[in-house]
Structure formats: C-alpha cells, structure tokens
N, C-alpha and C positions, 0 to 999 in steps of 0.2 A: 744115292744121296749126293756123296761125296764126289762121285764122277760127273753129277749134273752140274753141282758147283762150279768143278773145275772147267767144264765147257762153257759155262758163263763167263769166267773169268777169262780164259782165251779168245771169247766173242768180244770182250770189252779191249782187249788188249789190241785185238784185229781192227775193231774200229777205230780205236786211238791211233794205231799206226797209220790208217789211212788218212784220219784229219791230219795229222803231223804231216804225212807226206804232201797232201794237199797244200797245206800250208807253207811248207818249204818249197813246193813248185810255185805257188803264187809269189813268194818272197823273192827266190829267183828271178820271177817275171817282172814282177814290179821294179827290183833293181837293174834288170835289163832295159825295160821299158823308161826307167827313169833317166838311165845315162844315154839313152836314145833321145828322148824327149827334151832332157837338158838345154843341149845346143840349139836344137827347133825353137824352144820357147823362149830361149834369151835373143834369139835373132829376131823372133817376132816380137817380143816388147819393145826391143830396141827401135825397131822399124815401125811398129805402131805409134809409139810416142813421137817419133821424128817425122813421120808421113801425116800422123793425124793432127800434127800442130803446126802443119805448113812450114816445116823445117825450123821453126821457132824455139822446139825445145830437145832436148837430148837427154837421156836416163844412162846410167851407168850404176853398176852394182858388182859386188865381189862374188856371189855364188847363188845357185838356186837349189833349195832342199825338197825333192819332190817324195812324197808317200802315196802312191798310188791306192793303197790298201784303205787309208783313212781319208783319202781325198784331201791332204793338206799340203801346202807350200810355204815355204819360209823363202823370202829375198834377203840377202845380208848385205850391210852396207850400201844402201839406196841413195843415190844422188841424182836429182832432177834440176836441172839448169838450163837458162835460157841462152841461146845462142846470140851474143851481141852483135855481130856482123849481119845476121838476119833482121834482127831488131832494128838497127840503124839503114837497112834499106827499107824497111816496111816504114820508117818514120818519115824518110824522103818522100816515100810514095803517099803519105798520109794516110797509111793504112795500119799505124802501130798502134797497139793497145795501150790504154793509160796505166795499167798494173802488170809487173813481170812478176814471175814466182820463182822461188828457189826452195827446194826441199832436202833435207837431209835427215837420214834415219838409220839407227842402227839397224833394224830388221821392220820388214813389212810382212805379216803374217795372213796368209789365208788359210780358211778351214772349211772342210766338207765340200771340196769345190769337184763339180762334175766334170773332171777333165774331158773323158770321151764324150760326153754330152756336149760339151762346147766345141770338140773339134769337129764331130760328125754332124751334130743338129743345129749348130750356129747358135747355141743357147746357152748362156752363161748362168748358172745358178749355184749359189754359195752361201753358206752360213754366216760366215763374218769375214771382215777384213779389218784388219787391227794394224794400227800404226802407233808404235812404242816409243815414247820421248823423242818425237821429230823436233827439228829445228827447221820453222818455216819464216822465210823472209819474203815480205810482200814490197816491191819496190815500185814507188810512184815517179811517174814520168810525166811532165807537161809535154803533151802530143796535141797537134792540129786534129780539130774534130774530123771524123771519118766521114767521107761523102755517103749520102744515103743510096747509092748504086752498088756499093759493096755489101750491103747489110743483106743476111741471108733470113729468109722469112720461114725457112722450113722449121718444124719442130725439130727438137732433137732426136726423137724416135726416126723422123723421116731421114736425117742426116746418118744415122748408123744402120738402116733398116736393110741395107745391100751387103753389108757385113755380117750384122746379127741379127737374128729373129726377136731376142728378147735378153735382158740381163734383168737377173733378180739376187738381191744382196740383201740378206735378213737384218744384220748389223754392220754399221761401219764406226769403227771406234778411233778416236784420236786420243792417246792417253799421255797425260803430261807433256804437252808440247811447249817449245818456247815459241814466241811469234813476235816477230821485229818489222815496223813499217819504218821503208827506208827512202830517202830522198834519192833519186836517180840522179840529180844535178849535183848533189854535194857528198853523196854518200853517207851522210850523217843518220843516224836513228832517231825518226821523229817521234816514235812511239814504241814500247816494249811491254809485252804482256810475259809472264812466266806462270807455267803450271795449268794449262790451259786443258780441259778436257771437253770432248764434241762426241756426241753419240748421234748417229743417222740410224734412224728405224726404218726397215723395210723398204728400201729401194727397188723398185719396180719399173723398168721402161720396157713396155711394150705396145702394140698397136692400140690398146685399150686404155692403160694407165695415163696416156698422154691427154684424155679427155675428164680424167677423173678428178672433180673438184674436191673430194676430201683429201687430198693430198697436196703437198708443199713441194714443188719441184720434184715430182714423181717419188716423194716418200712419204710415209704415215708421220713423220715429225724430223726436225733437225732442234736438237737440246745441246746446251753448251753450260759448262761450269768453270767459272776461274776463281781459286782460292788465293790467299795470303798475298794480294797485290800490294807493292809499296814502292814509292818512288821519293825521288828528292826535287823540290822544284828548281827551275834554273838558277834561281838567285840563291839557292840554298838556305833560304829563310824558313821553309816549310817542309814537313815530311808529309806526303798523302799515304794513307793506308786505307784497303778494302779487305773485309774478311770474306766476302762471297759476292760474285756475280752469277746470276744463272739466267736461261732464258729459254723458251720454247717457240716455235715458228708456228706449230699448229695452236699452242695456247695462245700465242699472241701476247707473249707476256717478258718482261726483263725485270728482275728484282736486284737490287744493290743491298746488301747487307753490311753493316758497320763501316760506314764510311767516316774517316776521319782527317781533318787537316790540323797539324801539329805545329805551331811555332818552333823554330829552333831555339830561340832565346824570351827569357823573361819581358815583362813589358816594358820596363824603362829601357833595359838594354837594348831591346829590339828598337826602339825608337832612336836610339843615340847611335846605332849602326848606319841608320839610313841617314842621319842628320839634317832631314827635312820632314814636315809634318806626313805621316803615312799611316794609314789605319792597320793595325795588327788583327789578325781574325784567327780565333780558333774555334772550330767546328767540329761537330760530331753528331752525325746522323745515324738513328739506329736502320732506317730503310728508306730506299726509293722503291717505288713499284709501278713500271709501266704496263698498262693493260689496252687490249686491243690495238697492236701495234701492227701496222701493215707491213711485213717484212718484204714483201714483193716488191711494193713501191720503193722500199729504202735500197733493196738492191739495184733494180733497174733503172730508177730515176734519183736515186742519192737522196730523196727526200723522206724526213720523219714525220709519220702520222701518227698518232696515239689518240685512243679516246679518252684516256685518263692518265693522270699522274699523282701519285698520291706520295708525301713525303712526311716524315716523323714517326716516332718523336724524335725531338733533336734538341741541341744546345748550341747556342751562337753567341761568342762574346768578342766584341770588338771594342778595342782600345785605341784611343788617339791621344797624342801629348802636344799640348798646346805651347809648351816651352820653345819647341822648335820652330824655325821658319817655315812659311807655305811652302808646298812643292811647287807652287805655280802652274798647277793642272786643274784644267776647268771640270769638275767632278759632275757637271751637268752631262757630259756624254755616257755618264755611269748610271743614270735613271733606270730602271729596269726595262723600261719598254724601248729606250735608248740603246741599251746593251743589247737588247732580244735582236735588235735589227743587224748586230755584229756577229751573230752566230754563224759560223762557216757552213752551216747546213739549213736548207730550208725546213722550217719546223712548223707542225700544226698539234698542239694538244688541246682537245677541245675543252676538258677541264682539269685543271690543276688543283689539287686539295692538299692544304697543310695542317697537322693536326699536333698538338700537344708540343708547340715550340717554344722554349725558352730563350728570351733574346735581351742581352745586356749590352748597352752602350756605354763605355766610361771615358771620361775625359780626365787629363790632368791640368789643373790650373795653376799657372806658375806663380799667379799672385797670391792665392791662398795658399798654395805649395800642399793643396790637398787633390784627391780625386772625386768625381762625382758621377753616379751610375744611374741611368733611367733604365728600367727594365720593363719587359713584357713577359709575363708568365701565361703559359698554357694559350698561346696565341694560336687560334685557327683561322684558316682562309678557304674561300672558294672562288677561284679565278676563271673566267670563261674566256674562251676563244684568245689563246695564248699562240701567238703565230706571228712568223716573218715572211710568208708565203706569199709571193704576188698576187697570185691567183684568188687566195682566200681573202685576202685585204681589199680586193676589188667588191667583193660580197658584203664584207663586215671589218672595218677598220679599227673597231673598239674592243677593247678587253674591259670586262668587267669584273670587280672584286667586291667580297665582303670580308672584313676581317673583326674577328673579336678576340679581346685577351684582357689581362688584370694588369693594369698599369700600377707599377711598384707593389704589386701581388695583391693589392687589395682594393684597387680603382677598377670598375668595370668601365670599358670602352669598345665602343662599335663605330666602325668606320666602312662607308661604301667608297669606292673609287671607281674612276673612268677614265682609262688611258686611251689617248688618241695614237694610234699605231703607226699612223703615216705623217704626223705632224713633224718637221723638221726642228720646230724649238721645242720639242719634249712636252708638248700640252698635255695635261691631265686635270681632273677636277676631283674634289674629295669632301665629304660631309659627313658628320658623326655626332655622336653624343658621349659624354661623360657623366655617369652616374654621380650621386651624391657621395662625398668623403670627407674626412678631416684634413684640413690642409696641411697639417702638422705632417703627414704622411711624406710630403714632400721635401721634407728638410735634408733627407741625405742627398738631394740634388740641389736645391736652393743653396744651401749652404757652403758648399766647396766651390760651385761654379758661378753661382749668382751673388755671393757674399751678403746674401739675406736669409735670417731665420724667421721662420714663422711660429709666432707665440700662441697664436689661435685663429680660428678660421673654420667656419663651417659651409661646404659646397653644397647648393642643392641639384644644381645641373650646368654642365657646360653643352652648347651647341654651336655648330660651326658649319659654314658652308663656304668653301673656298676653290677659286680657279688658280692653276698654275701653270709655270712652264720653266725653262731652265734661266730666265731673266728673273724672275721673282713670282709674287702672288698677290692676290687681291680678293677681297671676300668679307663677310661677316661673322663675328662671334658674339654669343651671348654666354654671359657669365653669371650665374646667381649664387649670391652668397652672404653670410652673416658674420658679423662678429671679428672681423679681420684685425689683426694686431701684428706688427714686424719688428723685427730688430736688425738694425744695418749693422755690419760687421766690418773690423779693419782688416788691413792685409795682414796675414800672418806672418810673424817673425820666427825664426828658428829657434825652436825648443821652448816656444811660448804658446800657452793657450789663445784662441781666438778671442778678440776683445770687442764688446759692444761700443758703437758710436753714441754714446749716450745722447748728446743733445740733438745729433742729426735724426736718430731714431725717434725720438720726442716730436719732433718738429715734423717728420714723416707722417707720424701716426696722428698729430694733432691738424696739420694743414694740407697735406697731399694725399695720405691714404684714406678712401672712403670705407668706413667698415662694413657697408653691407650693400647689395644691389637685389631689389630696387631699396631707394631709401624710404623714411617713414611715410612720406607725402609725395613721393616722386614716381614716376613712372621707369619701367626697366631700362637700364643704359645698354645700348649696343654699339658695338665698335666694327667701324667701317675701316678695315685693315688695308694697308699697301705695304708690301715688304719686298725689298730690293735683295735679291740672293748674293752674297760675296762668292765668287768665283771657285774658292775652296771648300764651300758648304755642301753636303752630300744632300740626296734626295730625302733621307730620313730627318736631317738638321732642317731642311728646307719647310717640310711639313710641320715639325712641333714648333719651330720658332714662329712661323705664320699665327698659329695659334697663342703661342705666349705674348706675341705683338699685342693681339688684341685683349687679353687677359691685363696686362699692364696699364692698358689706356682706360679700362673700365674701373680697375681698380684706383687710378688716378696718378700712376708714376710715370705716365706718359710713354712716347716711343722710345725704345732703345737707340741712343746715338750710334749712328753708323761709324765704324772707325775702318781705315784702308789697313791693309797688311802691315804697311810699314810704320803706322802710327800705334799699332799693337805691339808690335816687335819693339819700338822705341819706349813705350810704356814698361814693358818687361825689363828691358835693358835698365831702363832708369831705376827700377824697383830693386834690380839685382845690386846695383852700384850702391844704392842707399843701405843695404841690408850688408853689404861689404864694410861701407864707412861705420856702421853700429856694430860690427864685429870687432873691427880694430879698435874703436873707442872703448868698448869693453874690456879687450886686452890691456890697453893701457892703463886704465883704472885698476884693473886686477894687479899689473904690474907695480903699479905706486903704493897701493897698499900692502903688497908682499914686501916692498923695500922699506 
C-alpha cells in the first residue's frame, strides 16, 4: 500500500515536471517571439498610421509590451499627431479635412489579441482596447469645401478588405479623457471637457456587418458619460455646472442631469458691476432628456434632429435693476423664436416638453425702493415643431405651444402661443384665460412696481387674444371682476413706511376706478389694446404688459403713459435729488435740536 502511494506521488511529480518544462519552454518562446515581433510591430504600426492617413498623421510611442501567452499588448506613452506641412498642402489643394486630431495617452492596452490570427489569417480579433486617461485635442480649421470628385463612395469594409478580412473588438473603452476643442486659426480652446468616458460595444467590420441595420457605424452601441463638468463664463459672471451627461447611439438618447448656472454676485451687486440694465439669471435644472436623436445625421450632416426633448423639474430666477440706465439693446432679437434662428446648428425637435418649472421674475423699482416679483409655479408646456432647419421650415414654419401655470402660486393660467418661425419681425400670437382669484394676491407685484395697493376685488375671468411682434402688440382683453377698491401709494422714503395718497385714492375710487365689470345695467366692457414695445422690453415683458394695458383700460385707469428711457432716468434722478435734500434737512434739524 505504501509502495503504491509512493508510485502515485512520483507520477504526479513527473506530470508536474512536464508541465513546468512546457510552461518554461513556452515562456522562453514567448520572450523570443516578443523580442522578434516588437520591432516588426513597431514598424507596422507607424507605417500603417502614416500610410493609412495618406501621410497626414504620425504616431510615436515609447515601448511595446507583448505577452503571447495571454494575448495582451500594452503600448506606452502614445502620441498621435498631424503633420502640419501635409495639412497645409491638402488645404492648398482644397482637400483638407475640417478637423485635425491629436492624441496623447500614458498607455494603450489591448487584451486577448489573436496575434497569430491577425498575422496569418488577416483577421483582427480581440477582447478589448483600453485608452487610459487620454488627452484628446480636436482642432477646427475653416477650409474650402472638398470637390465631389475626391469623395470615396466605398464602404469602410471595402476600403480595408485588401489588407484585412475582418476586425472584431468586443469592447473599446476611453477612460477619464480630457477633451479640448481648439480653434486652428487662433490656437485658443473653444470648449473643454474633463472626465469623459466612452464605451464602444462589439465593433465588427466584415463583409456582412456593413449591411447590418441593427448596428451603429459597425457597433452594437456607442455610449458616453461625462461627470463633474464645471466652467466659468467668459465675463466671469456665472459658473456653469453639470453633474452628469450620458448618451447612447443605439438608444438614441442624451441625458443631462443637474445643470446649474450660478451667478457670481448677489442681485444688487451683480447689477452695479454691469452699470447698465442687464438681466441676472439663476438656473437650476434637474434634467434634460433628448430622445430619438439621429446621431448619424448629426455626425454626417451636422444637423440635430430629436423626436423629443423633456426639460425639468427646474427653478429659474431672473432679476433686473431699473435704477440703472438701459443697456441700449433691442431685446426683440432675443424673443425665443428669434434666438432659435441664431443657433449654430440646424435643429429639429419634434416635441419640446417643459414640466414642473418654477419661474420668478423680479424687478427693483428705484421710485418705491422695493422689489416686486411675478412668479409662475409648476409651469408645464408642450411645444411642437421647434426648428431652424431651412428644409423643415418650407414644410411647416409655425411652432405651436400650450402653457399652463399657477400665477403667484394661486392663479390658474392657460396660454396658447403660435410662433411664426420665418417672420423677420418676430411675429407671434397668443391667447389664453386666467381663472377666478382674489385680486389682493397681486399686491406683492402691484405695490412695489405699480405703487398701487389693492384693498379688495374678485376676478371672475380674464380672456385675451393678442397678435404681437418686435414692434408691439394689438388685440382684445376681457376682464370680469367685482368689488374693486385700490389705494394709491406715495414714493417710498428711506426708513419710512409706504404712505397712502389719501385724496387721490378717494378720487380714483370715486371718479376713475369702476368697481365691477359688467356694471349693474351695462354690457361687459372689452378693451381693444395697442401697445408699443420699448426696445429694452423682453418677450415676457411684452406679453404681460399687453394684457395689463387692457385691464387698466377696463378698470378705468386708462393707458399707461409711455415714457422714453431718458424721461424715466430723469424722473429717477429727480427723485434721488429730492431724497438727498430731505436727508440734509433732517440732519440740519437734528443738529439744531442737539445744539
């Protein structure tokens, strides 16, 4: 029995010895072949890049590490760069590409590579290509359009088929990349992205995959993820942050999570730095989601076509200081459909959905020395045919929108808008209704901005139908209400509460303000409005001021007297001088009392 166990022990030692010998021989062979293949591969890679790019690109690297047993390879300190002399010659011949590429990476890793299969059978098969922390520069150059005669109509497979029979890579990963988009003319960085991850799934290039409609550029999917994006605006007045951006070519989606635009300074300080009237924005969006994105059209034609874009929930706050002189800018050019024309990329979004948007617009009134806010809570909107695409506009040049919101949190509002996307004057129309509400809910807006306090009043319904453009608006306003009483307020004095204009308030309620519509024996009154938009008034300002003009007329206060920016600034200046004189008088009185 002991002899039998001893024999088995010798047998296992003998088998183990054979395996160790085989492994040793294979290791020596692998080292020999690696050493032999290293210069060959180095030459093939460099020649392949140089000749394959028609001498436009060169590649350099420090070393190649081969392991024939595991089928892995690592290339150290890789640098791919364009030959600028060749590019200049191509540009001279109108054959230069718009973009040049420059890659730097510490290591390029290839795993489970069939080296013998690639060499003898002309088939490349590998498990993964990993680009670890690469630096990628894309250099934009304005070049003449290539003549059609140089266009190669062959598929990618047809172009490589004489050299390779197939290429199959199960995964291509770009990990934690730095991406810079650079102007070739100035050398300045136009855009920069950090911490970019890209995953290419199942790249297959052979005689059949070129016709496989389930693949995107010969892959099962190309997805990307960007985390922790942060940048400072050119004027250093805002910081832009994005938590995550993800996308999938096969899923046809792009999702932006946690976008914020944060002002550098508080409201009043922000306005004083600008020295002229300028809107201050504070934005916080939980999500943007593009669905049905045509990535092929985006890549080949530079056109963005998405079936839908969903935005929200979000909080948007806008502040404007009226104490400063106007900026002299015509905000009519920033109407939504006018700004859409200026997008640098042709865009078609079939349906744009806004959901759960809280919007607040605040103004500082230097006469009352207070701020007033008009707010829209839980705003939702559905907008159809958002486009600046010239071909799409020949088919349909109108974008239609339906918007619902809670004005000042408690007042239901519903608006339908029709934007003419090709009108040079920014034409659009809107109609809508505002439900019943207690008019005292408007006091946070009317007291600081209009210097009118509503003491009582019940609204039954507001209906408006208005056509507008950059010049102004016209239309009709219906306003049904009861039991309206108002209080006219004096300009605020520093350190003192707002005072009532007693006699004027009495006269206004007695002679001007009509306490109800319709009256006891009268038909309902309707206002036919005509409003001229000041150049500094925004799209939003034009919409609500047009309705407000109609309401004033129905109430009996008449049209708002139009003042030029110069007249407004003179009134503010006079009021400041008046307050200064009063402060000096108080100091003198106090000084006399103390003496």
